[in-house]
C-alpha positions in Angstrom: 67.1 -125.6 -43.2 65.9 -129.1 -44.2 68.2 -131.8 -42.9 68.2 -135.6 -42.9 69.9 -137.6 -40.2 70.8 -141.2 -41.1 72.5 -144.0 -39.3 72.0 -147.7 -38.6 69.8 -148.8 -35.7 71.5 -147.8 -32.4 73.8 -145.2 -34.1 72.4 -142.4 -31.8 70.1 -140.6 -34.3 67.5 -140.0 -31.6 69.9 -138.6 -29.1 71.5 -136.3 -31.6 68.1 -135.3 -33.1 66.9 -134.0 -29.8 69.8 -131.6 -29.4 69.6 -130.5 -33.1 65.9 -129.7 -32.7 66.5 -127.8 -29.5 69.5 -125.7 -30.7 68.3 -125.0 -34.3 64.5 -124.9 -33.6 63.8 -127.4 -36.3 60.6 -129.4 -36.7 61.2 -133.1 -36.1 59.8 -135.6 -38.5 59.7 -139.1 -37.3 57.6 -141.2 -39.6 56.4 -143.3 -36.7 55.2 -140.2 -34.9 53.6 -138.8 -38.0 51.8 -142.1 -38.7 50.5 -142.2 -35.1 49.2 -138.6 -35.4 47.4 -139.5 -38.6 45.8 -142.6 -36.8 44.8 -140.5 -33.8 43.2 -137.9 -36.0 41.4 -140.7 -37.9 42.4 -139.2 -41.3 42.0 -141.3 -44.4 45.8 -141.9 -44.3 45.6 -142.8 -40.6 42.8 -145.3 -41.2 44.8 -147.0 -43.9 47.9 -147.1 -41.7 45.8 -148.6 -38.9 44.8 -151.5 -41.3 48.4 -152.4 -41.6 49.5 -151.9 -38.0 46.5 -153.9 -36.7 48.0 -156.9 -38.6 51.5 -156.2 -37.4 52.6 -155.0 -40.8 54.6 -151.9 -41.7 52.8 -149.3 -43.7 53.8 -149.5 -47.4 56.1 -146.9 -49.0 53.4 -145.1 -50.9 51.4 -144.6 -47.7 54.4 -143.4 -45.7 55.4 -141.1 -48.6 51.9 -139.5 -48.5 52.1 -139.0 -44.7 55.6 -137.4 -45.1 54.4 -135.2 -47.9 51.4 -134.0 -45.8 53.8 -133.3 -42.9 56.2 -131.4 -45.1 53.4 -129.2 -46.5 52.0 -128.6 -43.0 55.4 -127.5 -41.7 57.2 -126.0 -44.7 56.9 -122.5 -43.2 58.6 -123.6 -40.0 62.3 -122.8 -39.6 63.2 -126.1 -41.1 62.6 -129.9 -40.8 64.8 -132.6 -39.5 63.9 -135.8 -41.3 64.9 -138.5 -38.7 65.8 -141.8 -40.5 63.7 -141.0 -43.5 63.9 -141.8 -46.4 64.6 -145.5 -45.9 65.0 -146.5 -49.5 65.6 -145.0 -53.0 61.9 -144.7 -53.9 61.3 -142.7 -50.7 64.4 -140.6 -51.4 63.2 -139.7 -54.9 59.7 -138.8 -53.6 61.1 -136.6 -50.8 63.4 -134.7 -53.1 60.5 -134.2 -55.6 58.2 -132.9 -52.9 60.8 -130.4 -51.6 62.0 -129.3 -55.0 58.4 -128.9 -56.5 57.7 -126.6 -53.6 60.8 -124.5 -54.3 62.7 -125.8 -51.3 66.0 -127.5 -50.9 67.4 -130.3 -48.9 70.3 -128.6 -47.2 72.4 -131.3 -45.6 72.6 -135.0 -44.7 74.1 -136.1 -41.4 75.3 -139.7 -41.6 76.3 -141.4 -38.3 78.6 -144.3 -39.1 79.0 -147.1 -36.5 80.6 -150.5 -37.0 78.3 -153.5 -36.7 80.1 -155.0 -33.7 79.6 -151.8 -31.8 75.9 -151.6 -32.7 75.4 -155.1 -31.4 77.1 -154.1 -28.1 74.8 -151.1 -27.9 71.8 -153.3 -28.5 72.7 -155.5 -25.5 73.3 -152.5 -23.3 70.0 -150.8 -24.3 68.0 -154.0 -23.9 69.2 -154.2 -20.3 68.9 -150.5 -19.4 65.7 -149.7 -21.2 64.1 -153.2 -21.3 63.8 -152.9 -25.1 62.5 -156.2 -26.4 63.5 -155.3 -30.0 67.1 -155.1 -28.9 67.2 -158.4 -26.9 67.4 -160.7 -29.9 70.7 -160.3 -31.8 69.2 -161.9 -35.0 66.5 -159.1 -35.0 69.1 -156.4 -34.5 71.2 -157.9 -37.3 68.2 -157.9 -39.6 67.5 -154.3 -38.9 71.2 -153.4 -39.5 71.3 -155.4 -42.7 68.0 -153.7 -43.9 69.7 -150.3 -43.3 72.8 -151.4 -45.3 70.8 -152.9 -48.2 68.0 -150.3 -48.5 69.0 -147.1 -46.7 72.6 -146.8 -47.8 71.6 -146.7 -51.5 69.1 -143.9 -50.5 71.9 -142.0 -48.8 74.1 -142.4 -51.9 71.2 -141.3 -54.2 70.7 -138.1 -52.2 74.5 -137.5 -52.1 74.4 -137.8 -55.9 72.0 -134.8 -56.0 74.9 -132.8 -54.6 73.5 -132.4 -51.1 76.2 -131.7 -48.6 76.9 -134.8 -46.6 78.4 -134.8 -43.1 79.8 -138.2 -42.4 80.6 -138.7 -38.7 82.2 -141.5 -36.8 79.3 -142.4 -34.5 81.6 -144.4 -32.3 82.7 -141.3 -30.3 81.3 -139.6 -27.2 77.8 -138.1 -27.6 79.0 -134.6 -26.9 81.9 -134.9 -29.4 79.5 -136.0 -32.1 77.2 -133.2 -31.4 80.0 -130.6 -31.4 80.8 -131.8 -35.0 77.1 -131.6 -36.0 76.6 -128.2 -34.5 79.7 -126.8 -36.2 78.6 -128.2 -39.6 75.0 -126.9 -39.3 76.2 -123.5 -38.2 78.1 -122.9 -41.4 
């Protein structure tokens, strides 16, 4: 079972992902973790990624796509993969679907956590205080991340939906356990 979980920053993807991975024994793909693993292993991709991160830059789409492709091929025989917040744009979505389909696999479902902007901003303030998250302290930075999600990732979600992948849209402004009950029921079908 290959699943993508989407949602704007602070929607609760990480919290829900942990439970999904535990209950359904899926392999978790976080692009940040995969990039760090490549860097630590000093692979060719990892060395290229290090060039960008050492300058404070994000790795470009083509590099991230190669890392995701390698991860997929290394884990395709696992029970399934949970793609956490990836793909982030239409080009990445096209590439991911190509990689999975060329291998004879399918993308089974999309989980899309929807949370209003004002609630995301409240969560940022709370998380900044509770977890001392610097990236959540500046509301302009949080708004930039939310807008990036709306402008780049929502079109990717819509592109994948257009491929007739079952999409589970969930109001992410509910209690964590209620959201997970919905997810678990949908993934158990």
